[in-house]
All heavy atoms as TSV, in Angstrom:
chain	resi	resn	atom	element	x	y	z
A	1	ILE	N	N	8.452	-10.175	-13.298
A	1	ILE	CA	C	8.689	-10.536	-14.643
A	1	ILE	C	C	9.084	-9.272	-15.325
A	1	ILE	O	O	8.271	-8.374	-15.491
A	1	ILE	CB	C	7.494	-11.094	-15.363
A	1	ILE	CG1	C	6.997	-12.337	-14.600
A	1	ILE	CG2	C	7.835	-11.429	-16.763
A	1	ILE	CD1	C	5.644	-12.833	-15.072
A	2	GLU	N	N	10.354	-9.122	-15.659
A	2	GLU	CA	C	10.916	-8.026	-16.321
A	2	GLU	C	C	10.296	-7.768	-17.739
A	2	GLU	O	O	10.240	-8.690	-18.460
A	2	GLU	CB	C	12.404	-8.030	-16.367
A	2	GLU	CG	C	13.113	-6.724	-16.877
A	2	GLU	CD	C	14.553	-6.823	-16.835
A	2	GLU	OE1	O	15.122	-7.817	-16.271
A	2	GLU	OE2	O	15.202	-5.848	-17.415
A	3	GLY	N	N	9.834	-6.518	-18.048
A	3	GLY	CA	C	9.371	-6.212	-19.355
A	3	GLY	C	C	7.940	-6.793	-19.645
A	3	GLY	O	O	7.545	-6.837	-20.827
A	4	ALA	N	N	7.283	-7.279	-18.640
A	4	ALA	CA	C	5.901	-7.870	-18.874
A	4	ALA	C	C	4.861	-6.761	-19.066
A	4	ALA	O	O	5.018	-5.668	-18.636
A	4	ALA	CB	C	5.549	-8.649	-17.633
A	5	THR	N	N	3.745	-7.213	-19.673
A	5	THR	CA	C	2.509	-6.360	-19.626
A	5	THR	C	C	1.701	-6.833	-18.455
A	5	THR	O	O	1.493	-7.979	-18.357
A	5	THR	CB	C	1.779	-6.638	-20.943
A	5	THR	OG1	O	2.633	-6.287	-22.136
A	5	THR	CG2	C	0.451	-5.736	-21.024
A	6	VAL	N	N	1.411	-5.898	-17.551
A	6	VAL	CA	C	0.736	-6.278	-16.345
A	6	VAL	C	C	-0.656	-5.462	-16.190
A	6	VAL	O	O	-0.808	-4.390	-16.818
A	6	VAL	CB	C	1.573	-6.003	-15.104
A	6	VAL	CG1	C	2.802	-6.950	-15.172
A	6	VAL	CG2	C	2.014	-4.563	-15.038
A	7	GLY	N	N	-1.579	-6.011	-15.464
A	7	GLY	CA	C	-2.873	-5.436	-15.298
A	7	GLY	C	C	-3.462	-5.745	-13.937
A	7	GLY	O	O	-3.014	-6.629	-13.294
A	8	ALA	N	N	-4.486	-5.050	-13.508
A	8	ALA	CA	C	-5.222	-5.204	-12.329
A	8	ALA	C	C	-6.677	-4.828	-12.541
A	8	ALA	O	O	-6.955	-3.821	-13.208
A	8	ALA	CB	C	-4.560	-4.490	-11.140
A	9	LYS	N	N	-7.541	-5.730	-12.040
A	9	LYS	CA	C	-8.995	-5.332	-12.200
A	9	LYS	C	C	-9.716	-5.636	-10.899
A	9	LYS	O	O	-9.896	-6.828	-10.439
A	9	LYS	CB	C	-9.560	-6.258	-13.237
A	9	LYS	CG	C	-11.093	-5.905	-13.440
A	9	LYS	CD	C	-11.581	-6.820	-14.582
A	9	LYS	CE	C	-13.098	-6.595	-14.761
A	9	LYS	NZ	N	-13.672	-7.519	-15.699
A	10	PRO	N	N	-10.115	-4.559	-10.058
A	10	PRO	CA	C	-10.885	-4.774	-8.868
A	10	PRO	C	C	-12.339	-5.199	-9.188
A	10	PRO	O	O	-12.914	-4.500	-10.109
A	10	PRO	CB	C	-10.840	-3.441	-8.135
A	10	PRO	CG	C	-9.817	-2.642	-8.885
A	10	PRO	CD	C	-9.680	-3.211	-10.263
A	11	PHE	N	N	-12.970	-6.079	-8.492
A	11	PHE	CA	C	-14.319	-6.503	-8.659
A	11	PHE	C	C	-14.981	-6.936	-7.375
A	11	PHE	O	O	-14.316	-7.629	-6.583
A	11	PHE	CB	C	-14.353	-7.661	-9.715
A	11	PHE	CG	C	-15.730	-8.118	-10.107
A	11	PHE	CD1	C	-16.555	-7.370	-10.851
A	11	PHE	CD2	C	-16.183	-9.305	-9.611
A	11	PHE	CE1	C	-17.814	-7.846	-11.260
A	11	PHE	CE2	C	-17.423	-9.779	-9.952
A	11	PHE	CZ	C	-18.243	-9.025	-10.707
A	12	MET	N	N	-16.269	-6.547	-7.172
A	12	MET	CA	C	-16.952	-6.943	-6.037
A	12	MET	C	C	-18.034	-8.135	-6.427
A	12	MET	O	O	-18.996	-7.776	-7.026
A	12	MET	CB	C	-17.873	-5.832	-5.466
A	12	MET	CG	C	-16.960	-4.823	-4.631
A	12	MET	SD	S	-18.074	-3.704	-3.655
A	12	MET	CE	C	-18.106	-4.701	-2.162
A	13	PRO	N	N	-17.676	-9.323	-6.171
A	13	PRO	CA	C	-18.507	-10.419	-6.595
A	13	PRO	C	C	-19.978	-10.382	-5.998
A	13	PRO	O	O	-20.820	-10.793	-6.694
A	13	PRO	CB	C	-17.709	-11.687	-6.247
A	13	PRO	CG	C	-16.854	-11.272	-5.153
A	13	PRO	CD	C	-16.477	-9.784	-5.398
A	14	ASP	N	N	-20.088	-9.957	-4.702
A	14	ASP	CA	C	-21.307	-9.934	-4.117
A	14	ASP	C	C	-22.277	-8.919	-4.775
A	14	ASP	O	O	-23.498	-9.186	-4.811
A	14	ASP	CB	C	-21.297	-9.682	-2.607
A	14	ASP	CG	C	-20.567	-10.819	-1.878
A	14	ASP	OD1	O	-20.524	-11.931	-2.408
A	14	ASP	OD2	O	-20.125	-10.597	-0.853
A	15	HIS	N	N	-21.769	-7.843	-5.264
A	15	HIS	CA	C	-22.531	-6.791	-5.897
A	15	HIS	C	C	-22.457	-6.753	-7.409
A	15	HIS	O	O	-23.180	-5.966	-8.075
A	15	HIS	CB	C	-22.115	-5.402	-5.306
A	15	HIS	CG	C	-22.322	-5.285	-3.891
A	15	HIS	ND1	N	-23.539	-4.946	-3.350
A	15	HIS	CD2	C	-21.501	-5.529	-2.844
A	15	HIS	CE1	C	-23.479	-4.819	-1.957
A	15	HIS	NE2	N	-22.173	-5.338	-1.690
A	16	ARG	N	N	-21.564	-7.618	-7.986
A	16	ARG	CA	C	-21.435	-7.728	-9.414
A	16	ARG	C	C	-20.965	-6.404	-10.133
A	16	ARG	O	O	-21.520	-6.060	-11.210
A	16	ARG	CB	C	-22.650	-8.269	-9.993
A	16	ARG	CG	C	-23.172	-9.562	-9.415
A	16	ARG	CD	C	-23.098	-10.716	-9.963
A	16	ARG	NE	N	-23.075	-11.761	-10.820
A	16	ARG	CZ	C	-22.054	-12.681	-10.813
A	16	ARG	NH1	N	-20.964	-12.410	-10.152
A	16	ARG	NH2	N	-22.071	-13.664	-11.510
A	17	HIS	N	N	-20.108	-5.737	-9.484
A	17	HIS	CA	C	-19.567	-4.505	-10.127
A	17	HIS	C	C	-18.034	-4.320	-9.707
A	17	HIS	O	O	-17.620	-4.908	-8.775
A	17	HIS	CB	C	-20.348	-3.303	-9.750
A	17	HIS	CG	C	-20.292	-2.895	-8.276
A	17	HIS	ND1	N	-19.215	-2.282	-7.711
A	17	HIS	CD2	C	-21.161	-3.023	-7.312
A	17	HIS	CE1	C	-19.388	-2.085	-6.440
A	17	HIS	NE2	N	-20.588	-2.482	-6.181
A	18	GLY	N	N	-17.418	-3.491	-10.566
A	18	GLY	CA	C	-16.033	-3.145	-10.324
A	18	GLY	C	C	-16.055	-1.679	-9.827
A	18	GLY	O	O	-16.930	-1.220	-9.132
A	19	THR	N	N	-15.069	-0.974	-10.388
A	19	THR	CA	C	-14.928	0.451	-10.001
A	19	THR	C	C	-14.555	1.201	-11.344
A	19	THR	O	O	-13.999	0.695	-12.231
A	19	THR	CB	C	-13.709	0.689	-8.999
A	19	THR	OG1	O	-13.540	1.984	-8.828
A	19	THR	CG2	C	-12.468	0.034	-9.462
A	20	ALA	N	N	-14.990	2.447	-11.404
A	20	ALA	CA	C	-14.814	3.267	-12.596
A	20	ALA	C	C	-13.395	3.805	-12.713
A	20	ALA	O	O	-12.968	4.264	-13.790
A	20	ALA	CB	C	-15.823	4.355	-12.567
A	21	VAL	N	N	-12.685	3.703	-11.551
A	21	VAL	CA	C	-11.271	4.195	-11.527
A	21	VAL	C	C	-10.384	3.220	-12.060
A	21	VAL	O	O	-10.273	2.073	-11.503
A	21	VAL	CB	C	-10.938	4.717	-10.147
A	21	VAL	CG1	C	-9.425	5.185	-10.099
A	21	VAL	CG2	C	-11.689	5.771	-9.583
A	22	LYS	N	N	-9.623	3.511	-13.128
A	22	LYS	CA	C	-8.638	2.541	-13.750
A	22	LYS	C	C	-7.412	2.572	-13.004
A	22	LYS	O	O	-6.828	3.613	-12.752
A	22	LYS	CB	C	-8.429	2.794	-15.186
A	22	LYS	CG	C	-7.634	1.832	-15.896
A	22	LYS	CD	C	-7.487	2.137	-17.387
A	22	LYS	CE	C	-6.628	1.136	-18.073
A	22	LYS	NZ	N	-6.511	1.406	-19.436
A	23	PRO	N	N	-6.848	1.346	-12.546
A	23	PRO	CA	C	-5.572	1.412	-11.881
A	23	PRO	C	C	-4.413	1.874	-12.729
A	23	PRO	O	O	-4.472	1.679	-13.921
A	23	PRO	CB	C	-5.345	-0.073	-11.584
A	23	PRO	CG	C	-6.706	-0.669	-11.516
A	23	PRO	CD	C	-7.507	0.030	-12.530
A	24	VAL	N	N	-3.510	2.589	-12.126
A	24	VAL	CA	C	-2.317	3.084	-12.847
A	24	VAL	C	C	-1.156	2.201	-12.487
A	24	VAL	O	O	-0.870	2.057	-11.283
A	24	VAL	CB	C	-2.062	4.615	-12.392
A	24	VAL	CG1	C	-0.804	4.998	-13.125
A	24	VAL	CG2	C	-3.250	5.473	-12.813
A	25	ILE	N	N	-0.522	1.595	-13.497
A	25	ILE	CA	C	0.519	0.606	-13.233
A	25	ILE	C	C	1.768	1.219	-13.790
A	25	ILE	O	O	1.845	1.533	-14.994
A	25	ILE	CB	C	0.154	-0.720	-13.840
A	25	ILE	CG1	C	-1.178	-1.232	-13.333
A	25	ILE	CG2	C	1.308	-1.781	-13.559
A	25	ILE	CD1	C	-1.775	-2.265	-14.192
A	26	THR	N	N	2.892	1.222	-12.948
A	26	THR	CA	C	4.120	1.784	-13.497
A	26	THR	C	C	5.304	0.887	-13.017
A	26	THR	O	O	5.116	0.196	-12.032
A	26	THR	CB	C	4.428	3.211	-12.956
A	26	THR	OG1	O	4.366	3.265	-11.558
A	26	THR	CG2	C	3.380	4.223	-13.543
A	27	SER	N	N	6.340	0.848	-13.706
A	27	SER	CA	C	7.594	0.201	-13.325
A	27	SER	C	C	8.270	1.038	-12.279
A	27	SER	O	O	8.308	2.318	-12.413
A	27	SER	CB	C	8.495	0.036	-14.558
A	27	SER	OG	O	9.715	-0.535	-14.131
A	28	THR	N	N	8.801	0.384	-11.260
A	28	THR	CA	C	9.472	1.093	-10.202
A	28	THR	C	C	10.991	1.474	-10.501
A	28	THR	O	O	11.609	2.172	-9.847
A	28	THR	CB	C	9.496	0.307	-8.874
A	28	THR	OG1	O	10.302	-0.861	-9.131
A	28	THR	CG2	C	8.135	-0.075	-8.425
A	29	GLY	N	N	11.409	0.937	-11.681
A	29	GLY	CA	C	12.836	1.084	-11.976
A	29	GLY	C	C	13.712	-0.109	-11.670
A	29	GLY	O	O	14.710	-0.241	-12.164
A	30	THR	N	N	13.220	-0.986	-10.806
A	30	THR	CA	C	13.790	-2.194	-10.420
A	30	THR	C	C	13.279	-3.239	-11.429
A	30	THR	O	O	12.018	-3.412	-11.490
A	30	THR	CB	C	13.466	-2.676	-9.022
A	30	THR	OG1	O	13.994	-1.701	-8.053
A	30	THR	CG2	C	14.086	-3.939	-8.630
A	31	PRO	N	N	14.109	-4.009	-12.140
A	31	PRO	CA	C	13.596	-4.973	-13.127
A	31	PRO	C	C	12.606	-5.903	-12.505
A	31	PRO	O	O	12.832	-6.545	-11.439
A	31	PRO	CB	C	14.805	-5.734	-13.590
A	31	PRO	CG	C	15.967	-4.726	-13.320
A	31	PRO	CD	C	15.601	-3.968	-12.058
A	32	GLY	N	N	11.417	-6.106	-13.174
A	32	GLY	CA	C	10.388	-6.934	-12.749
A	32	GLY	C	C	9.517	-6.468	-11.534
A	32	GLY	O	O	8.668	-7.208	-11.050
A	33	ASP	N	N	9.675	-5.177	-11.167
A	33	ASP	CA	C	8.979	-4.640	-10.037
A	33	ASP	C	C	7.958	-3.551	-10.492
A	33	ASP	O	O	8.389	-2.650	-11.167
A	33	ASP	CB	C	10.002	-4.071	-9.007
A	33	ASP	CG	C	9.349	-3.788	-7.669
A	33	ASP	OD1	O	8.358	-4.341	-7.330
A	33	ASP	OD2	O	9.903	-2.944	-6.968
A	34	TYR	N	N	6.749	-3.685	-10.175
A	34	TYR	CA	C	5.704	-2.761	-10.659
A	34	TYR	C	C	4.875	-2.194	-9.479
A	34	TYR	O	O	4.805	-2.800	-8.470
A	34	TYR	CB	C	4.754	-3.495	-11.595
A	34	TYR	CG	C	5.414	-4.116	-12.789
A	34	TYR	CD1	C	5.926	-5.447	-12.685
A	34	TYR	CD2	C	5.623	-3.420	-13.897
A	34	TYR	CE1	C	6.585	-6.007	-13.804
A	34	TYR	CE2	C	6.390	-3.935	-15.029
A	34	TYR	CZ	C	6.835	-5.275	-14.908
A	34	TYR	OH	O	7.389	-5.774	-15.970
A	35	LYS	N	N	4.421	-1.000	-9.635
A	35	LYS	CA	C	3.643	-0.304	-8.681
A	35	LYS	C	C	2.243	-0.073	-9.213
A	35	LYS	O	O	1.960	0.308	-10.346
A	35	LYS	CB	C	4.239	1.074	-8.433
A	35	LYS	CG	C	3.566	1.889	-7.313
A	35	LYS	CD	C	4.254	3.208	-7.059
A	35	LYS	CE	C	3.466	4.048	-6.138
A	35	LYS	NZ	N	4.130	5.280	-5.865
A	36	PHE	N	N	1.262	-0.456	-8.335
A	36	PHE	CA	C	-0.132	-0.287	-8.705
A	36	PHE	C	C	-0.731	0.719	-7.895
A	36	PHE	O	O	-0.821	0.652	-6.586
A	36	PHE	CB	C	-0.893	-1.653	-8.392
A	36	PHE	CG	C	-0.412	-2.782	-9.310
A	36	PHE	CD1	C	0.743	-3.473	-9.102
A	36	PHE	CD2	C	-1.203	-3.174	-10.439
A	36	PHE	CE1	C	1.192	-4.521	-9.867
A	36	PHE	CE2	C	-0.732	-4.161	-11.261
A	36	PHE	CZ	C	0.385	-4.828	-11.022
A	37	ASP	N	N	-1.221	1.828	-8.486
A	37	ASP	CA	C	-1.798	2.953	-7.763
A	37	ASP	C	C	-3.332	3.101	-8.257
A	37	ASP	O	O	-3.711	2.488	-9.258
A	37	ASP	CB	C	-1.154	4.297	-8.172
A	37	ASP	CG	C	0.083	4.465	-7.539
A	37	ASP	OD1	O	0.259	4.053	-6.344
A	37	ASP	OD2	O	1.058	5.017	-8.120
A	38	GLN	N	N	-4.081	3.608	-7.342
A	38	GLN	CA	C	-5.477	3.933	-7.557
A	38	GLN	C	C	-6.373	2.660	-7.702
A	38	GLN	O	O	-7.289	2.545	-8.477
A	38	GLN	CB	C	-5.753	4.819	-8.791
A	38	GLN	CG	C	-5.053	6.169	-8.677
A	38	GLN	CD	C	-5.371	7.098	-9.856
A	38	GLN	OE1	O	-6.365	6.942	-10.506
A	38	GLN	NE2	N	-4.584	8.115	-10.050
A	39	LEU	N	N	-6.023	1.626	-6.866
A	39	LEU	CA	C	-6.890	0.493	-6.669
A	39	LEU	C	C	-8.037	0.984	-5.766
A	39	LEU	O	O	-7.945	0.839	-4.523
A	39	LEU	CB	C	-6.183	-0.681	-6.116
A	39	LEU	CG	C	-5.178	-1.356	-7.019
A	39	LEU	CD1	C	-4.451	-2.475	-6.342
A	39	LEU	CD2	C	-5.828	-2.004	-8.159
A	40	ASN	N	N	-9.021	1.545	-6.393
A	40	ASN	CA	C	-10.079	2.208	-5.640
A	40	ASN	C	C	-11.139	1.203	-5.147
A	40	ASN	O	O	-12.160	0.953	-5.762
A	40	ASN	CB	C	-10.739	3.248	-6.655
A	40	ASN	CG	C	-11.798	4.043	-5.994
A	40	ASN	OD1	O	-11.759	4.252	-4.758
A	40	ASN	ND2	N	-12.695	4.635	-6.700
A	41	LEU	N	N	-10.893	0.644	-3.882
A	41	LEU	CA	C	-11.786	-0.197	-3.186
A	41	LEU	C	C	-12.702	0.661	-2.332
A	41	LEU	O	O	-12.565	0.683	-1.110
A	41	LEU	CB	C	-10.999	-1.206	-2.452
A	41	LEU	CG	C	-9.966	-1.928	-3.162
A	41	LEU	CD1	C	-9.168	-2.981	-2.328
A	41	LEU	CD2	C	-10.493	-2.604	-4.468
A	42	TRP	N	N	-13.702	1.326	-3.015
A	42	TRP	CA	C	-14.328	2.466	-2.404
A	42	TRP	C	C	-15.586	2.024	-1.512
A	42	TRP	O	O	-16.156	2.830	-0.826
A	42	TRP	CB	C	-14.878	3.330	-3.461
A	42	TRP	CG	C	-15.780	2.614	-4.448
A	42	TRP	CD1	C	-15.312	2.021	-5.570
A	42	TRP	CD2	C	-17.137	2.576	-4.537
A	42	TRP	NE1	N	-16.290	1.453	-6.344
A	42	TRP	CE2	C	-17.451	1.805	-5.687
A	42	TRP	CE3	C	-18.196	3.062	-3.695
A	42	TRP	CZ2	C	-18.813	1.497	-5.980
A	42	TRP	CZ3	C	-19.438	2.683	-4.002
A	42	TRP	CH2	C	-19.757	1.912	-5.111
A	43	MET	N	N	-15.927	0.767	-1.575
A	43	MET	CA	C	-17.160	0.232	-0.855
A	43	MET	C	C	-16.728	-0.853	0.102
A	43	MET	O	O	-15.970	-1.728	-0.193
A	43	MET	CB	C	-18.142	-0.170	-1.926
A	43	MET	CG	C	-19.412	-0.571	-1.523
A	43	MET	SD	S	-20.417	-0.986	-2.851
A	43	MET	CE	C	-21.936	-1.375	-2.054
A	44	PRO	N	N	-17.372	-0.849	1.267
A	44	PRO	CA	C	-17.077	-1.967	2.222
A	44	PRO	C	C	-17.659	-3.322	1.719
A	44	PRO	O	O	-18.666	-3.274	0.926
A	44	PRO	CB	C	-17.911	-1.626	3.464
A	44	PRO	CG	C	-18.162	-0.142	3.328
A	44	PRO	CD	C	-18.226	0.232	1.955
A	45	GLY	N	N	-16.937	-4.357	1.956
A	45	GLY	CA	C	-17.372	-5.664	1.480
A	45	GLY	C	C	-16.119	-6.462	0.889
A	45	GLY	O	O	-15.068	-6.040	0.949
A	46	LEU	N	N	-16.533	-7.559	0.262
A	46	LEU	CA	C	-15.507	-8.398	-0.320
A	46	LEU	C	C	-15.104	-7.898	-1.778
A	46	LEU	O	O	-16.021	-7.676	-2.599
A	46	LEU	CB	C	-16.002	-9.917	-0.468
A	46	LEU	CG	C	-15.042	-10.841	-1.168
A	46	LEU	CD1	C	-13.771	-11.061	-0.345
A	46	LEU	CD2	C	-15.754	-12.243	-1.408
A	47	TRP	N	N	-13.810	-7.727	-1.954
A	47	TRP	CA	C	-13.292	-7.284	-3.279
A	47	TRP	C	C	-12.425	-8.492	-3.776
A	47	TRP	O	O	-11.694	-9.063	-2.929
A	47	TRP	CB	C	-12.497	-6.031	-3.131
A	47	TRP	CG	C	-13.338	-4.858	-3.067
A	47	TRP	CD1	C	-13.736	-4.271	-1.916
A	47	TRP	CD2	C	-13.697	-3.969	-4.076
A	47	TRP	NE1	N	-14.509	-3.128	-2.144
A	47	TRP	CE2	C	-14.468	-2.961	-3.555
A	47	TRP	CE3	C	-13.618	-3.989	-5.508
A	47	TRP	CZ2	C	-15.043	-1.972	-4.303
A	47	TRP	CZ3	C	-14.232	-2.999	-6.220
A	47	TRP	CH2	C	-14.899	-1.981	-5.618
A	48	GLU	N	N	-12.455	-8.713	-5.059
A	48	GLU	CA	C	-11.419	-9.627	-5.691
A	48	GLU	C	C	-10.644	-8.711	-6.664
A	48	GLU	O	O	-11.176	-8.013	-7.493
A	48	GLU	CB	C	-12.224	-10.738	-6.458
A	48	GLU	CG	C	-12.856	-11.663	-5.633
A	48	GLU	CD	C	-13.503	-12.847	-6.380
A	48	GLU	OE1	O	-13.686	-12.718	-7.628
A	48	GLU	OE2	O	-13.921	-13.764	-5.789
A	49	ILE	N	N	-9.307	-8.775	-6.468
A	49	ILE	CA	C	-8.492	-8.002	-7.383
A	49	ILE	C	C	-7.711	-8.980	-8.282
A	49	ILE	O	O	-6.935	-9.858	-7.677
A	49	ILE	CB	C	-7.402	-7.200	-6.657
A	49	ILE	CG1	C	-8.154	-6.265	-5.555
A	49	ILE	CG2	C	-6.663	-6.301	-7.576
A	49	ILE	CD1	C	-7.247	-5.685	-4.643
A	50	THR	N	N	-8.013	-8.973	-9.532
A	50	THR	CA	C	-7.365	-9.901	-10.476
A	50	THR	C	C	-6.143	-9.296	-11.095
A	50	THR	O	O	-6.262	-8.179	-11.653
A	50	THR	CB	C	-8.332	-10.316	-11.584
A	50	THR	OG1	O	-9.528	-10.928	-11.033
A	50	THR	CG2	C	-7.654	-11.293	-12.535
A	51	PHE	N	N	-4.910	-9.812	-10.824
A	51	PHE	CA	C	-3.677	-9.299	-11.356
A	51	PHE	C	C	-3.243	-10.259	-12.475
A	51	PHE	O	O	-3.406	-11.461	-12.292
A	51	PHE	CB	C	-2.606	-9.279	-10.280
A	51	PHE	CG	C	-2.832	-8.276	-9.186
A	51	PHE	CD1	C	-3.333	-8.700	-7.973
A	51	PHE	CD2	C	-2.421	-6.974	-9.382
A	51	PHE	CE1	C	-3.502	-7.758	-6.977
A	51	PHE	CE2	C	-2.656	-5.990	-8.388
A	51	PHE	CZ	C	-3.207	-6.433	-7.193
A	52	ASP	N	N	-2.818	-9.722	-13.593
A	52	ASP	CA	C	-2.315	-10.545	-14.634
A	52	ASP	C	C	-0.983	-10.020	-15.117
A	52	ASP	O	O	-0.705	-8.822	-14.982
A	52	ASP	CB	C	-3.366	-10.632	-15.814
A	52	ASP	CG	C	-3.630	-9.303	-16.404
A	52	ASP	OD1	O	-2.713	-8.857	-17.260
A	52	ASP	OD2	O	-4.677	-8.686	-16.173
A	53	ALA	N	N	-0.207	-10.888	-15.690
A	53	ALA	CA	C	1.123	-10.569	-16.206
A	53	ALA	C	C	1.397	-11.423	-17.443
A	53	ALA	O	O	1.189	-12.651	-17.396
A	53	ALA	CB	C	2.250	-10.731	-15.167
A	54	THR	N	N	1.860	-10.707	-18.491
A	54	THR	CA	C	2.238	-11.478	-19.763
A	54	THR	C	C	3.648	-11.128	-20.112
A	54	THR	O	O	3.865	-9.916	-20.445
A	54	THR	CB	C	1.270	-11.111	-20.807
A	54	THR	OG1	O	-0.170	-11.322	-20.429
A	54	THR	CG2	C	1.575	-11.934	-22.115
A	55	PRO	N	N	4.555	-12.017	-20.008
A	55	PRO	CA	C	5.928	-11.699	-20.422
A	55	PRO	C	C	6.058	-11.525	-21.909
A	55	PRO	O	O	5.155	-12.090	-22.644
A	55	PRO	CB	C	6.728	-13.006	-19.925
A	55	PRO	CG	C	5.724	-14.016	-19.800
A	55	PRO	CD	C	4.438	-13.391	-19.522
A	56	ALA	N	N	7.019	-10.750	-22.350
A	56	ALA	CA	C	7.181	-10.586	-23.785
A	56	ALA	C	C	7.329	-11.986	-24.467
A	56	ALA	O	O	8.111	-12.830	-24.054
A	56	ALA	CB	C	8.404	-9.756	-24.006
A	57	GLY	N	N	6.410	-12.279	-25.444
A	57	GLY	CA	C	6.529	-13.455	-26.189
A	57	GLY	C	C	6.053	-14.660	-25.381
A	57	GLY	O	O	6.187	-15.824	-25.790
A	58	GLY	N	N	5.390	-14.479	-24.235
A	58	GLY	CA	C	4.948	-15.605	-23.400
A	58	GLY	C	C	3.475	-15.683	-23.199
A	58	GLY	O	O	2.755	-14.975	-23.935
A	59	THR	N	N	3.027	-16.392	-22.225
A	59	THR	CA	C	1.633	-16.737	-21.916
A	59	THR	C	C	1.285	-15.883	-20.649
A	59	THR	O	O	1.928	-15.934	-19.730
A	59	THR	CB	C	1.435	-18.229	-21.651
A	59	THR	OG1	O	1.920	-18.910	-22.891
A	59	THR	CG2	C	-0.037	-18.536	-21.484
A	60	LYS	N	N	-0.034	-15.371	-20.693
A	60	LYS	CA	C	-0.557	-14.620	-19.594
A	60	LYS	C	C	-0.778	-15.563	-18.395
A	60	LYS	O	O	-1.164	-16.783	-18.494
A	60	LYS	CB	C	-1.819	-14.039	-19.971
A	60	LYS	CG	C	-2.501	-13.283	-18.847
A	60	LYS	CD	C	-3.967	-12.826	-19.086
A	60	LYS	CE	C	-4.030	-11.741	-19.979
A	60	LYS	NZ	N	-5.392	-11.199	-20.164
A	61	ASP	N	N	-0.404	-15.015	-17.260
A	61	ASP	CA	C	-0.632	-15.752	-15.985
A	61	ASP	C	C	-1.583	-14.776	-15.153
A	61	ASP	O	O	-1.354	-13.598	-15.126
A	61	ASP	CB	C	0.657	-16.032	-15.271
A	61	ASP	CG	C	0.471	-17.137	-14.173
A	61	ASP	OD1	O	-0.616	-17.701	-14.043
A	61	ASP	OD2	O	1.409	-17.417	-13.424
A	62	VAL	N	N	-2.426	-15.466	-14.286
A	62	VAL	CA	C	-3.402	-14.675	-13.564
A	62	VAL	C	C	-3.491	-15.144	-12.118
A	62	VAL	O	O	-3.423	-16.273	-11.890
A	62	VAL	CB	C	-4.785	-14.753	-14.210
A	62	VAL	CG1	C	-5.991	-14.030	-13.382
A	62	VAL	CG2	C	-4.808	-14.261	-15.594
A	63	THR	N	N	-3.642	-14.196	-11.163
A	63	THR	CA	C	-3.927	-14.590	-9.738
A	63	THR	C	C	-4.969	-13.556	-9.254
A	63	THR	O	O	-5.040	-12.486	-9.747
A	63	THR	CB	C	-2.573	-14.531	-9.002
A	63	THR	OG1	O	-2.802	-15.125	-7.724
A	63	THR	CG2	C	-2.160	-13.095	-8.791
A	64	ILE	N	N	-5.677	-14.126	-8.245
A	64	ILE	CA	C	-6.756	-13.266	-7.659
A	64	ILE	C	C	-6.520	-13.134	-6.145
A	64	ILE	O	O	-6.330	-14.232	-5.509
A	64	ILE	CB	C	-8.143	-13.923	-7.879
A	64	ILE	CG1	C	-8.445	-13.975	-9.449
A	64	ILE	CG2	C	-9.278	-13.056	-7.196
A	64	ILE	CD1	C	-9.764	-14.700	-9.832
A	65	PHE	N	N	-6.500	-11.840	-5.723
A	65	PHE	CA	C	-6.433	-11.661	-4.237
A	65	PHE	C	C	-7.766	-11.245	-3.762
A	65	PHE	O	O	-8.466	-10.421	-4.340
A	65	PHE	CB	C	-5.357	-10.556	-3.998
A	65	PHE	CG	C	-4.031	-10.916	-4.086
A	65	PHE	CD1	C	-3.287	-10.787	-5.338
A	65	PHE	CD2	C	-3.294	-11.491	-3.099
A	65	PHE	CE1	C	-2.001	-11.206	-5.440
A	65	PHE	CE2	C	-1.991	-11.959	-3.268
A	65	PHE	CZ	C	-1.323	-11.761	-4.456
A	66	ARG	N	N	-8.193	-11.781	-2.635
A	66	ARG	CA	C	-9.489	-11.362	-2.026
A	66	ARG	C	C	-9.220	-10.529	-0.808
A	66	ARG	O	O	-8.395	-10.865	0.048
A	66	ARG	CB	C	-10.231	-12.615	-1.617
A	66	ARG	CG	C	-10.748	-13.395	-2.857
A	66	ARG	CD	C	-11.500	-14.628	-2.345
A	66	ARG	NE	N	-12.567	-14.834	-3.358
A	66	ARG	CZ	C	-13.496	-15.683	-3.195
A	66	ARG	NH1	N	-13.718	-16.321	-2.051
A	66	ARG	NH2	N	-14.498	-15.814	-4.155
A	67	VAL	N	N	-9.903	-9.388	-0.693
A	67	VAL	CA	C	-9.708	-8.431	0.331
A	67	VAL	C	C	-11.097	-8.086	0.880
A	67	VAL	O	O	-12.026	-7.739	0.097
A	67	VAL	CB	C	-8.996	-7.176	-0.165
A	67	VAL	CG1	C	-8.832	-6.183	0.967
A	67	VAL	CG2	C	-7.692	-7.555	-0.772
A	68	CYS	N	N	-11.278	-8.093	2.138
A	68	CYS	CA	C	-12.538	-7.626	2.789
A	68	CYS	C	C	-12.295	-6.278	3.399
A	68	CYS	O	O	-11.569	-6.159	4.300
A	68	CYS	CB	C	-13.044	-8.666	3.756
A	68	CYS	SG	S	-14.729	-8.234	4.268
A	69	ILE	N	N	-13.073	-5.263	2.996
A	69	ILE	CA	C	-13.012	-3.966	3.495
A	69	ILE	C	C	-14.142	-3.819	4.570
A	69	ILE	O	O	-15.404	-3.995	4.223
A	69	ILE	CB	C	-13.335	-2.888	2.368
A	69	ILE	CG1	C	-12.293	-3.055	1.218
A	69	ILE	CG2	C	-13.210	-1.458	2.985
A	69	ILE	CD1	C	-10.837	-2.875	1.529
A	70	PRO	N	N	-13.763	-3.548	5.818
A	70	PRO	CA	C	-14.854	-3.503	6.847
A	70	PRO	C	C	-15.628	-2.261	6.684
A	70	PRO	O	O	-15.275	-1.269	6.161
A	70	PRO	CB	C	-13.965	-3.415	8.191
A	70	PRO	CG	C	-12.587	-3.011	7.762
A	70	PRO	CD	C	-12.433	-3.350	6.271
A	71	GLY	N	N	-16.936	-2.530	7.105
A	71	GLY	CA	C	-17.974	-1.427	6.989
A	71	GLY	C	C	-17.977	-0.548	8.128
A	71	GLY	O	O	-17.607	-0.446	9.215
C-alpha cells in the first residue's frame, strides 16, 4: 500500500510480554514496499507479530504472523 502508515508489534502470548526494542520501519523506495528492522525476537518460544497498515484516508488492516523460535 503506497503511502500507508505501517506498524509492527512483537508479542509472546505464552509469557504475556513483548520486547522493549521498537521496530524500525522504512520505505524501500519501491512504492508500497516497506522494510522492518529490529524485530527483536530475543527469547525462544511462540511469538506473534502483529503488522498493521493504514492507507491515507483509509481504514486500518491488521494481520498476525506466528513464529516459533527454537530453544
